[in-house]
C-alpha positions, 0 to 999 in steps of 0.5 A: 498351683503346684511351684507356687508357694502358697503362704498367705494365709487364705485358699485358693478358690479361681486358680485361673483368671484370664481377664478383669474388667472395671468390677469384675475377674473372668475365670477360664470356664468364663465365669465373670467374679464382682470383687468386692476385696479389690483384689487385695484392696488393690483396685482403686479405679476398677480392673484393666483400667484404660486408661491407668494401662496408657500411661504404664505403656507409654512409660514402660516404651520409655523408660521405666527403669532409674538408675543412682545417678538419671531419673524422669521428670516422670518423678517430679510430677508424680511427686507433685501429684501426692503432695496436692492429695496430702496437701504438703505443700513443699513437701517431698515424696519418696517412691517404693513398691510396698507399702510395707517400705512406705512404712519403714522408710519412715520409720526409720527416718522419724528415729535417725531425727529423733534420736529416739528407738521406741515406737508407737502404735495400737494395740490392734493395727496393722502396718506391715509384713517387716520383721520391723512392726510383726516382732513388738516384743522390742521396740514398740508401745502399745496402745490398748484402746478396748477401754477406750470403746465405752467409756463415756467421755469417748466423745471427749476425751480427757487429756488427763487419762490414765492412759494418754498419761502412761505413753512414755515421753520417749517415742520416737514415733506414733503410725498411725492407722487409721482405720483398717486396725488389721482388717477388722476396720475399727476406728477409734475415737478423733478425740483420743488419737488427737490427745495421742498426736499432742502428748506423742508431738508434745514430746518431740516425736514424730506422727507418721501416718499409716494409709497402705489400707486406708488411703486413695478414697478408700473411705471418703477421702484422699486419707483416713487421717482426714476424718481425724483433724490432726497433721503428721508428718509422714503418710505412706502410700500403696495399694489404690495408689498402682491399682494394681502395681506395687510402688507406695510412697512415702511423702515428707511434710516440708520441715521434715526435709528441713530436719532433713537438710540438716543430718542427713539420712541413708536409703537406697533399694534398686527399684526406688523411683523408678519411673514406672511406679511414679506414672501409674502413681501419677495415673491413678490421680488423675482417674481418681479426680477425673472420674469422681471417686472420691465422692463416688466413694463417700456416696456409694458407701454411705447408701451401702451402710444402712443396708448392710446394718440392717442385715444384723439380726443377732443371729447370723450377723451380728455387727457390722463396721463401714466408712467411707467404702471399707465395710467389716460384717461381724458374723456368728462364727466361723464356720457359716461364714466358711459357708456364705462366702462360699455362697458368694463365691459360685454365684460370682461374688468375690469378699475377703473372708476373715475368720469370723467377718467379712472385708468388703472393698470394692472399687471404688468405681462401684454402682447403686446397683452392683450395690443393690445386686450384693447386696440380695445376694447377700439377703440371700446368702444367709437366708440358706445358713438360717434354714440349716 
């Protein structure tokens, strides 16, 4: 890879994957790897899914890109499917290319409608790769919820809490990432989020949910916000909605659309509402529903979580967090993490390496047999470290 600029911050370990299928990718030497990171958490319905591929091939053979003055009924069909799973009756969607774009357009609309420029998020959230969300030195109120983790009222969350009282009244939007926490898989307390939503909405702000990582079944429900009993105004999704194809969606509620009818908004990109991306999203939704993959994610997650928790020994493995098929395993230090990561890779298992943590986010098609094999491999890699 002499001419490919690598700037992800992650080392390229397998330079030439030549095939993929289901849970596996295959290199040019014929070695197979079980992909427990789903690419970059994108492969929801399995690598090289034949039914999704057929839908995309059919679309490529007709119209894959549309101009501003013409489109395809494919967009309407996909939009109806997205709005159905997100629960936005009579809402609308815009199809884009990345999760970052889905969050960006949602925030722009929030600011446009409220007339405010201040955004709010939890201090450990990841909201995309654009400077508007990575540079939080201005235009952001960061809610630090570290103290909430040890609060004796964590399950009830007193609305009169000082932290809640510090929320500015001129917040345009609360952008909530329901569980990923910049990849470290932390789940804020339900009552806390409900109080934040009530406070922001009471002041006229909008609720934007970042479901780029947590959405499309990853947490055992269609969307991570559904664990919190809240009603958003916008839901931004990406990654799993395309099963590896770069498509994202911003879903808007009917009340937001009605506000925009009174206060028109302009946003245009070259690949906005492309038929190919919409076809991919629609096919992914159909595949997940047909195969019962939401239910499988919940079921497999309940099997894997206690088995990972059983590995906590405070010597090598410190903590495990998870919901559905999204897990983090905290290790004692980066050296140990890197060594175990390399051992797993050598025997054919790909997990996410986060320095002192592992990310485990398998495709939603994962089976109990797959998980059994991984747990045994993980135990072996951990045992090897303890002997050193």
